[in-house]
C-alpha positions in Angstrom: -32.9 -58.4 -48.8 -32.7 -61.8 -48.4 -28.4 -62.2 -48.5 -27.0 -64.5 -45.9 -25.6 -63.4 -42.4 -22.7 -65.7 -41.2 -23.2 -65.0 -36.8 -20.3 -66.2 -35.3 -20.3 -66.8 -31.8 -16.6 -67.7 -29.6 -17.9 -70.1 -27.3 -15.9 -71.4 -23.9 -17.7 -73.6 -21.2 -20.5 -71.2 -22.1 -23.4 -74.3 -20.7 -24.9 -71.6 -18.5 -25.8 -69.7 -21.0 -25.2 -70.7 -24.8 -28.9 -72.3 -24.4 -30.4 -68.5 -24.6 -28.1 -67.3 -26.5 -28.2 -69.3 -29.5 -32.5 -69.4 -29.1 -32.6 -65.3 -29.3 -30.8 -65.9 -33.0 -32.3 -69.4 -33.7 -35.6 -66.8 -33.1 -34.7 -64.5 -35.3 -37.1 -62.3 -38.0 -35.0 -62.7 -40.2 -34.3 -66.1 -41.4 -31.5 -66.5 -43.8 -28.6 -67.1 -41.2 -25.5 -69.0 -41.1 -25.4 -69.8 -37.2 -21.5 -70.3 -36.5 -20.4 -71.7 -33.1 -16.9 -72.2 -32.4 -15.9 -74.5 -29.9 -12.8 -72.6 -27.9 -12.0 -76.6 -26.2 -14.7 -76.7 -24.2 -14.7 -78.4 -21.1 -18.5 -78.4 -19.9 -21.5 -79.0 -21.7 -21.2 -76.2 -24.2 -21.1 -78.9 -27.1 -23.6 -80.6 -25.8 -26.3 -77.9 -25.8 -25.1 -76.9 -29.3 -25.4 -80.7 -30.8 -29.3 -81.0 -29.4 -30.3 -77.7 -30.6 -28.3 -78.3 -34.3 -30.6 -81.1 -34.6 -33.8 -78.6 -34.4 -32.1 -76.2 -36.5 -29.7 -77.1 -39.7 -28.3 -73.3 -39.8 -26.1 -74.5 -36.7 -22.5 -75.6 -37.5 -20.4 -76.4 -34.9 -16.2 -75.7 -35.6 -14.5 -77.3 -32.7 -10.9 -75.7 -32.2 -8.4 -76.2 -28.9 -8.4 -73.7 -26.0 -7.1 -70.6 -27.9 -8.4 -67.4 -27.0 -11.8 -65.4 -28.7 -9.3 -63.5 -31.4 -8.1 -67.2 -33.5 -11.5 -68.3 -32.6 -13.3 -65.6 -34.4 -10.7 -65.7 -37.5 -11.6 -69.4 -37.6 -15.3 -68.8 -37.6 -14.8 -66.9 -40.6 -13.0 -68.2 -42.5 -15.2 -70.7 -42.1 -18.1 -68.9 -43.0 -20.3 -68.2 -46.0 -22.4 -65.1 -46.0 -22.6 -61.5 -47.6 -22.4 -60.0 -44.3 -21.0 -60.7 -40.8 -22.0 -60.4 -36.9 -19.5 -61.3 -34.6 -21.6 -62.3 -30.9 -20.5 -62.7 -27.3 -22.2 -66.5 -26.2 -23.7 -65.2 -23.0 -25.7 -62.2 -25.0 -29.1 -62.3 -26.0 -30.5 -60.8 -29.4 -33.5 -58.7 -30.0 -35.6 -60.9 -32.3 -35.6 -58.3 -35.0 -32.0 -56.9 -34.6 -30.3 -59.0 -38.0 -33.2 -57.7 -39.9 -32.9 -54.1 -38.8 -29.5 -54.3 -39.7 -29.7 -55.4 -42.5 -32.3 -52.9 -43.8 -29.5 -50.2 -42.5 -27.2 -51.7 -44.5 -28.5 -52.6 -48.2 -31.2 -49.2 -47.8 -27.8 -47.0 -46.7 -25.4 -49.0 -49.0 -23.4 -48.7 -46.3 -20.6 -51.2 -45.1 -21.2 -51.5 -41.6 -24.8 -50.9 -40.2 -24.5 -50.3 -35.8 -28.2 -51.4 -34.0 -26.5 -50.1 -30.4 -26.9 -51.9 -27.2 -27.8 -52.3 -24.0 -26.9 -53.4 -20.6 -28.6 -55.8 -18.7 -28.2 -56.8 -15.0 -29.0 -60.6 -13.5 -31.6 -58.8 -11.5 -32.9 -57.6 -14.3 -32.1 -53.8 -14.4 -31.4 -52.0 -17.9 -29.1 -49.6 -18.6 -28.3 -47.6 -21.7 -24.8 -46.4 -22.5 -24.0 -42.9 -22.3 -24.5 -42.9 -25.7 -26.6 -40.3 -28.0 -29.0 -41.2 -30.1 -29.1 -40.7 -33.4 -30.2 -42.2 -37.4 -27.4 -41.1 -39.1 -24.8 -41.9 -42.0 -21.0 -41.2 -41.5 -18.2 -41.1 -44.1 -15.1 -42.5 -43.1 -13.4 -39.9 -41.4 -16.4 -39.0 -40.0 -17.0 -42.7 -38.3 -13.8 -42.2 -37.1 -14.1 -39.5 -35.0 -17.2 -40.4 -33.9 -14.7 -43.5 -33.1 -12.8 -41.9 -30.9 -15.6 -39.4 -29.0 -17.7 -42.2 -28.3 -20.8 -40.1 -29.3 -22.8 -42.2 -31.1 -22.2 -46.3 -30.6 -18.8 -47.9 -28.8 -16.5 -50.2 -29.3 -17.0 -53.4 -29.1 -18.4 -55.4 -32.0 -21.5 -57.5 -31.3 -23.9 -54.9 -32.0 -22.4 -55.0 -35.6 -23.0 -55.5 -39.2 -20.5 -55.5 -41.4 -20.1 -56.2 -45.6 -18.0 -59.5 -46.0 -15.9 -58.3 -48.9 -15.0 -55.5 -45.7 -13.5 -58.1 -43.7 -11.7 -60.0 -45.5 -9.4 -57.3 -45.8 -8.6 -57.4 -41.9 -9.1 -60.1 -38.8 -8.2 -60.2 -35.6 -4.4 -60.0 -34.0 -4.2 -63.6 -32.7 -1.2 -62.8 -29.9 -3.3 -60.5 -28.1 -6.4 -60.4 -25.4 -7.5 -57.3 -24.7 -8.8 -54.6 -26.5 -8.3 -56.4 -30.1 -11.8 -55.9 -30.8 -11.6 -52.2 -30.8 -9.0 -52.5 -32.9 -10.6 -54.4 -35.4 -13.9 -52.4 -35.1 -10.5 -49.3 -35.3 -9.5 -51.1 -39.0 -13.1 -52.3 -40.7 -14.2 -48.1 -39.6 -10.8 -47.6 -41.5 -11.4 -49.0 -44.9 -15.1 -48.7 -45.0 -16.9 -46.3 -47.2 -19.8 -45.6 -45.2 -21.1 -46.7 -41.7 -25.0 -46.4 -40.9 -25.6 -46.0 -37.4 -29.5 -46.1 -35.5 -28.6 -46.6 -32.0 -32.1 -48.6 -30.8 -30.6 -50.9 -28.3 -31.0 -54.4 -30.1 -28.2 -56.2 -28.8 -28.4 -57.7 -25.0 -25.0 -56.4 -23.3 -25.2 -59.5 -20.2 -23.6 -58.4 -17.0 -22.2 -61.4 -15.8 -19.9 -62.0 -12.8 -17.4 -64.3 -14.7 -17.0 -61.9 -17.8 -13.4 -61.1 -19.2 -14.4 -57.7 -18.4 -14.5 -57.8 -15.1 -11.0 -60.1 -14.5 -8.3 -58.9 -12.5 -6.1 -56.2 -14.3 -2.8 -57.9 -15.4 -0.3 -58.5 -18.0 -3.3 -58.7 -20.6 -4.2 -55.4 -20.1 -0.6 -53.6 -21.1 -2.5 -54.8 -24.9 -4.6 -51.8 -24.5 -1.1 -49.5 -24.9 0.0 -51.6 -27.9 -3.5 -51.0 -29.9 -3.3 -47.4 -29.5 -0.2 -47.3 -30.8 -1.0 -48.5 -33.8 -4.1 -46.6 -33.9 -2.4 -43.4 -33.5 0.2 -45.2 -35.7 -2.3 -45.6 -38.5 -3.6 -42.9 -38.4 -0.7 -40.7 -38.8 -0.4 -42.1 -41.7 -4.3 -42.5 -43.3 -5.7 -39.0 -41.6 -3.4 -37.1 -40.3 -6.2 -34.7 -39.6 -7.6 -36.8 -37.6 -4.4 -37.2 -35.2 -5.8 -35.0 -32.4 -8.7 -37.2 -31.6 -5.4 -40.5 -32.2 -3.2 -39.2 -29.3 -5.9 -38.2 -27.1 -7.4 -41.6 -27.4 -3.3 -42.7 -26.6 -3.2 -40.5 -23.8 -5.9 -41.8 -21.7 -5.2 -45.3 -22.6 -1.9 -44.8 -20.8 -3.5 -43.1 -18.1 -6.2 -45.6 -17.3 -3.3 -47.9 -17.7 -0.8 -46.1 -15.0 -3.9 -45.4 -12.8 -4.9 -49.4 -12.2 -1.3 -51.0 -12.3 -0.7 -48.3 -9.5 -3.4 -48.9 -7.7 -3.4 -53.0 -7.6 0.7 -53.5 -7.4 3.1 -52.9 -5.2 7.1 -52.3 -6.0 9.0 -55.1 -7.2 5.0 -56.4 -8.7 6.1 -57.9 -12.1 4.0 -54.4 -13.7 4.8 -51.7 -11.5 8.2 -52.0 -13.3 6.0 -50.5 -16.1 5.1 -47.4 -14.6 8.4 -46.0 -15.3 7.2 -46.6 -19.6 4.2 -45.0 -19.1 5.0 -42.0 -17.5 7.6 -41.5 -20.3 4.8 -42.1 -22.9 2.8 -39.2 -21.5 6.0 -36.8 -21.0 6.4 -36.9 -25.2 2.6 -35.3 -24.9 3.2 -32.3 -22.2 2.5 -29.6 -25.2 -1.3 -31.3 -26.1 -3.3 -29.4 -25.3 -6.2 -30.9 -26.9 -7.9 -33.4 -23.4 -11.6 -32.3 -23.1 -12.1 -34.6 -19.8 -10.5 -32.4 -17.3 -9.6 -35.1 -14.8 -7.2 -36.8 -17.6 -5.4 -33.3 -17.4 -5.3 -33.8 -14.0 -4.2 -36.9 -13.9 -1.5 -36.7 -16.7 0.4 -33.6 -15.0 0.2 -35.6 -11.9 2.0 -38.3 -13.0 4.4 -36.2 -14.9 5.2 -34.4 -12.3 3.9 -35.5 -9.6 4.5 -39.0 -9.3 4.2 -39.8 -6.0 2.0 -37.6 -4.6 -0.3 -38.7 -7.8 -0.1 -42.3 -5.6 -0.9 -41.4 -3.2 -4.1 -39.9 -3.7 -4.9 -43.2 -5.0 -4.0 -44.8 -2.2 -6.2 -42.5 -0.2 -9.3 -43.1 -2.4 -9.1 -46.6 -2.5 -8.4 -47.3 1.2 -11.7 -44.6 1.4 -13.7 -46.9 -0.4 -12.7 -49.8 0.9 -14.0 -48.7 4.3 -17.3 -47.0 3.1 -17.8 -50.4 1.4 -17.6 -52.2 4.6 
């Protein structure tokens, strides 16, 4: 158990947290690491901080690129990596010091292509929140892992708590012209091309809740990528594992509802995103006879959008006004 692990960290203006992130990696109990920081055109002191740490630890490699986005940074990091295992980490998060060792042990002892250790959310006040994911220590074959991917029962759709074999990572890449859910589609493809996925969700990755994180930005045009990837997943499942079509259809329906809801809440008639509501409604209408939706509120929203669209928007508006008043 001494194979090299490449940890790839895209960093853009990460001066506030990159040191804490890197120290949590430098101090891992597993020592054979290649720590690749892809500087995505930072305009702050990110590179200076990394260079100071590099003087103390020669496992750190700095790759500079013009600001091109996280997908290009991750692809660039992987192309320049040499490890037999790959982990992607966000520059503002923290790893428990036994995370890498645990993942390597689990992937090797179970002859898996992917090992998952789970995560916990850490807030600025120190409060911890475990995700609504069932605890398990289990190995899944491809079909089982895809089913769990859709159900969200045992692991999340992000990449950072997962270790991949290099030969698996070489078969896939991040779509470079997309901004949202590119990691979900990458993980989907990784599972699609894997033989075994081992899950032992101990919460070893600390997903730090920052006020400036991408997940908290206003809903905008890039969020339409959610529908792009959801459709691709549906098509891929139909081609490779049609027996899982119901899961992919439900995922597609839920994503369309989510995007519709957010556009209806944040934009008015005449705004640039409002025109997409009709397209989304037509997407949903194709599946009016689909009966497999598990969440009751999704069933409700599905039929309201298709058959009582104006009423649905009024309901959304009412709840938003009520919540704003309550927050005051």
